[in-house]
Each structure stands twice: as structure tokens, then as C-alpha cells.
FIMIVEX-53116 format. One record per residue: residue in one letter; x, y, z of N, C-alpha, C in turn. Coordinates in steps of 0.02 Angstrom, whole numbers, always signed. Layout:
% residues N
+-------+--------+--------+--------+--------+--------+--------+--------+--------+--------+
! timar !   n.c1 !   n.c2 !   n.c3 !  ca.c1 !  ca.c2 !  ca.c3 !   c.c1 !   c.c2 !   c.c3 !
+-------+--------+--------+--------+--------+--------+--------+--------+--------+--------+
!     A !      X !      Y !      Z !      X !      Y !      Z !      X !      Y !      Z !
...
+-------+--------+--------+--------+--------+--------+--------+--------+--------+--------+
This chain:
% residues 80
+-------+--------+--------+--------+--------+--------+--------+--------+--------+--------+
! timar !   n.c1 !   n.c2 !   n.c3 !  ca.c1 !  ca.c2 !  ca.c3 !   c.c1 !   c.c2 !   c.c3 !
+-------+--------+--------+--------+--------+--------+--------+--------+--------+--------+
!     X !  +6251 !  +7273 !   -804 !  +6220 !  +7326 !   -764 !  +6264 !  +7341 !   -704 !
!     X !  +6261 !  +7403 !   -684 !  +6301 !  +7425 !   -627 !  +6267 !  +7406 !   -561 !
!     X !  +6307 !  +7403 !   -509 !  +6283 !  +7391 !   -442 !  +6302 !  +7451 !   -399 !
!     X !  +6255 !  +7473 !   -358 !  +6267 !  +7530 !   -315 !  +6252 !  +7510 !   -243 !
!     X !  +6294 !  +7531 !   -198 !  +6283 !  +7520 !   -127 !  +6269 !  +7587 !    -95 !
!     X !  +6215 !  +7590 !    -56 !  +6198 !  +7652 !    -21 !  +6219 !  +7644 !    +52 !
!     X !  +6263 !  +7688 !    +74 !  +6286 !  +7686 !   +143 !  +6251 !  +7739 !   +184 !
!     X !  +6244 !  +7726 !   +247 !  +6217 !  +7775 !   +295 !  +6147 !  +7799 !   +276 !
!     X !  +6106 !  +7754 !   +251 !  +6037 !  +7771 !   +235 !  +5998 !  +7779 !   +301 !
!     X !  +5970 !  +7838 !   +312 !  +5933 !  +7849 !   +375 !  +5876 !  +7799 !   +383 !
!     X !  +5866 !  +7778 !   +445 !  +5815 !  +7727 !   +459 !  +5745 !  +7749 !   +436 !
!     X !  +5727 !  +7813 !   +448 !  +5661 !  +7836 !   +428 !  +5652 !  +7836 !   +352 !
!     X !  +5705 !  +7852 !   +315 !  +5702 !  +7850 !   +243 !  +5696 !  +7778 !   +218 !
!     X !  +5732 !  +7733 !   +249 !  +5726 !  +7662 !   +231 !  +5656 !  +7636 !   +244 !
!     X !  +5627 !  +7657 !   +300 !  +5559 !  +7635 !   +317 !  +5509 !  +7660 !   +265 !
!     X !  +5517 !  +7723 !   +243 !  +5471 !  +7751 !   +192 !  +5481 !  +7716 !   +126 !
!     X !  +5544 !  +7701 !   +109 !  +5559 !  +7666 !    +47 !  +5528 !  +7596 !    +48 !
!     X !  +5535 !  +7562 !   +104 !  +5507 !  +7495 !   +112 !  +5431 !  +7496 !   +106 !
!     X !  +5399 !  +7545 !   +137 !  +5326 !  +7551 !   +133 !  +5304 !  +7566 !    +61 !
!     X !  +5340 !  +7610 !    +27 !  +5323 !  +7626 !    -42 !  +5330 !  +7564 !    -87 !
!     X !  +5384 !  +7526 !    -76 !  +5395 !  +7465 !   -116 !  +5338 !  +7416 !   -105 !
!     X !  +5317 !  +7409 !    -43 !  +5262 !  +7363 !    -27 !  +5198 !  +7386 !    -60 !
!     X !  +5184 !  +7452 !    -56 !  +5123 !  +7479 !    -85 !  +5121 !  +7471 !   -161 !
!     X !  +5179 !  +7473 !   -193 !  +5183 !  +7468 !   -266 !  +5199 !  +7397 !   -289 !
!     X !  +5200 !  +7350 !   -242 !  +5214 !  +7279 !   -258 !  +5281 !  +7272 !   -294 !
!     X !  +5332 !  +7307 !   -267 !  +5399 !  +7302 !   -294 !  +5448 !  +7283 !   -239 !
!     X !  +5506 !  +7260 !   -260 !  +5560 !  +7250 !   -212 !  +5587 !  +7318 !   -193 !
!     X !  +5626 !  +7321 !   -140 !  +5657 !  +7384 !   -121 !  +5702 !  +7407 !   -178 !
!     X !  +5740 !  +7362 !   -208 !  +5783 !  +7380 !   -264 !  +5742 !  +7409 !   -321 !
!     X !  +5686 !  +7377 !   -337 !  +5643 !  +7401 !   -390 !  +5615 !  +7470 !   -375 !
!     X !  +5598 !  +7481 !   -312 !  +5572 !  +7547 !   -292 !  +5626 !  +7600 !   -299 !
!     X !  +5687 !  +7584 !   -280 !  +5742 !  +7631 !   -286 !  +5753 !  +7649 !   -360 !
!     X !  +5753 !  +7599 !   -403 !  +5761 !  +7612 !   -475 !  +5705 !  +7655 !   -501 !
!     X !  +5643 !  +7640 !   -480 !  +5586 !  +7680 !   -501 !  +5594 !  +7753 !   -479 !
!     X !  +5613 !  +7764 !   -416 !  +5622 !  +7832 !   -390 !  +5677 !  +7869 !   -428 !
!     X !  +5732 !  +7835 !   -442 !  +5786 !  +7867 !   -479 !  +5765 !  +7885 !   -550 !
!     X !  +5729 !  +7839 !   -582 !  +5705 !  +7853 !   -650 !  +5657 !  +7913 !   -650 !
!     X !  +5612 !  +7915 !   -601 !  +5563 !  +7970 !   -597 !  +5599 !  +8036 !   -585 !
!     X !  +5652 !  +8035 !   -546 !  +5687 !  +8097 !   -530 !  +5735 !  +8119 !   -585 !
!     X !  +5764 !  +8072 !   -621 !  +5819 !  +8088 !   -667 !  +5802 !  +8084 !   -741 !
!     X !  +5750 !  +8048 !   -758 !  +5734 !  +8040 !   -829 !  +5687 !  +8097 !   -850 !
!     X !  +5700 !  +8127 !   -908 !  +5656 !  +8181 !   -931 !  +5586 !  +8155 !   -944 !
!     X !  +5537 !  +8195 !   -925 !  +5468 !  +8177 !   -935 !  +5443 !  +8209 !  -1000 !
!     X !  +5416 !  +8169 !  -1044 !  +5388 !  +8196 !  -1106 !  +5322 !  +8228 !  -1091 !
!     X !  +5314 !  +8288 !  -1116 !  +5251 !  +8324 !  -1108 !  +5219 !  +8331 !  -1176 !
!     X !  +5155 !  +8315 !  -1178 !  +5118 !  +8321 !  -1240 !  +5118 !  +8394 !  -1262 !
!     X !  +5135 !  +8408 !  -1325 !  +5138 !  +8478 !  -1348 !  +5073 !  +8516 !  -1337 !
!     X !  +5017 !  +8483 !  -1347 !  +4952 !  +8517 !  -1337 !  +4942 !  +8535 !  -1263 !
!     X !  +4964 !  +8490 !  -1218 !  +4959 !  +8504 !  -1146 !  +5004 !  +8562 !  -1127 !
!     X !  +5065 !  +8563 !  -1153 !  +5111 !  +8617 !  -1138 !  +5083 !  +8684 !  -1164 !
!     X !  +5056 !  +8683 !  -1223 !  +5027 !  +8744 !  -1251 !  +4969 !  +8769 !  -1209 !
!     X !  +4927 !  +8724 !  -1186 !  +4871 !  +8744 !  -1143 !  +4895 !  +8774 !  -1077 !
!     X !  +4947 !  +8744 !  -1047 !  +4974 !  +8771 !   -985 !  +5003 !  +8841 !   -997 !
!     X !  +5037 !  +8850 !  -1053 !  +5065 !  +8916 !  -1068 !  +5009 !  +8968 !  -1079 !
!     X !  +4956 !  +8947 !  -1110 !  +4900 !  +8994 !  -1120 !  +4869 !  +9015 !  -1054 !
!     X !  +4863 !  +8967 !  -1007 !  +4835 !  +8984 !   -941 !  +4880 !  +9033 !   -904 !
!     X !  +4945 !  +9026 !   -911 !  +4992 !  +9073 !   -879 !  +4988 !  +9141 !   -914 !
!     X !  +4985 !  +9139 !   -979 !  +4987 !  +9201 !  -1019 !  +4930 !  +9249 !  -1002 !
!     X !  +4871 !  +9222 !   -988 !  +4814 !  +9266 !   -974 !  +4822 !  +9303 !   -908 !
!     X !  +4866 !  +9278 !   -865 !  +4877 !  +9310 !   -800 !  +4929 !  +9366 !   -804 !
!     X !  +4964 !  +9372 !   -860 !  +5016 !  +9423 !   -868 !  +4984 !  +9485 !   -899 !
!     X !  +4990 !  +9542 !   -865 !  +4960 !  +9603 !   -893 !  +4994 !  +9620 !   -960 !
!     X !  +4955 !  +9646 !  -1007 !  +4983 !  +9662 !  -1073 !  +5040 !  +9713 !  -1070 !
!     X !  +5039 !  +9756 !  -1019 !  +5092 !  +9807 !  -1014 !  +5147 !  +9787 !   -966 !
!     X !  +5153 !  +9722 !   -951 !  +5203 !  +9700 !   -903 !  +5274 !  +9714 !   -928 !
!     X !  +5284 !  +9709 !   -992 !  +5349 !  +9725 !  -1022 !  +5337 !  +9753 !  -1091 !
!     X !  +5373 !  +9805 !  -1107 !  +5364 !  +9837 !  -1172 !  +5418 !  +9814 !  -1220 !
!     X !  +5405 !  +9822 !  -1284 !  +5458 !  +9805 !  -1333 !  +5522 !  +9845 !  -1321 !
!     X !  +5514 !  +9907 !  -1298 !  +5573 !  +9948 !  -1284 !  +5614 !  +9918 !  -1226 !
!     X !  +5579 !  +9892 !  -1176 !  +5614 !  +9862 !  -1119 !  +5652 !  +9799 !  -1141 !
!     X !  +5622 !  +9762 !  -1187 !  +5656 !  +9703 !  -1214 !  +5719 !  +9724 !  -1252 !
!     X !  +5712 !  +9774 !  -1295 !  +5770 !  +9799 !  -1332 !  +5825 !  +9824 !  -1285 !
!     X !  +5805 !  +9859 !  -1233 !  +5854 !  +9885 !  -1185 !  +5890 !  +9827 !  -1150 !
!     X !  +5853 !  +9776 !  -1131 !  +5884 !  +9719 !  -1097 !  +5932 !  +9684 !  -1144 !
!     X !  +5914 !  +9678 !  -1208 !  +5959 !  +9647 !  -1256 !  +6023 !  +9688 !  -1264 !
!     X !  +6015 !  +9754 !  -1268 !  +6073 !  +9798 !  -1276 !  +6119 !  +9795 !  -1216 !
!     X !  +6090 !  +9790 !  -1155 !  +6131 !  +9787 !  -1094 !  +6165 !  +9720 !  -1087 !
!     X !  +6136 !  +9667 !  -1112 !  +6163 !  +9600 !  -1103 !  +6145 !  +9573 !  -1035 !
!     X !  +6159 !  +9511 !  -1025 !  +6144 !  +9479 !   -962 !  +6202 !  +9485 !   -914 !
!     X !  +6186 !  +9490 !   -849 !  +6242 !  +9495 !   -800 !  +6282 !  +9431 !   -796 !
+-------+--------+--------+--------+--------+--------+--------+--------+--------+--------+
């Protein structure tokens, strides 16, 4: 496993990290690893949950928000 040294860690950030580690019953190193994993590892989303979220967004979009002709025009123009 690799070892990383963090230089110039602001005191207030260290204090928050230390408090979070204590609250989660982890070492500071364990808390750092947890934070990095949460920030960098992809989160799996249940397909049914994703579909439900999309349906909730979809009902807020007016049916005439974009026409098939506008889509064709955008395709013909290409992306900038």
C-alpha cells in the first residue's frame, strides 16, 4: 500500500477531520481514507431509484420545451 504525506494542512481542517474521526470511531488515517473513498469512488445507484428520479424530473419539463425539429437542427449544426 502507498503512503501519502499531507503538508500544510490548515489547522481548522485538521480539527474538523479529527472531530469527524472521533464521531465515527475511526483513526484520523481511517477517516481520511473514508473521505477519499466517498469523494473518488463511483457510487452505485439502484436502477429503479434512478428511474424514479428521472420520472420526477421529467414531469417538470413542459412537453413543448424542445421540438423534434429543434433536435434535428442541433444535430445538423453539431456541437461547438
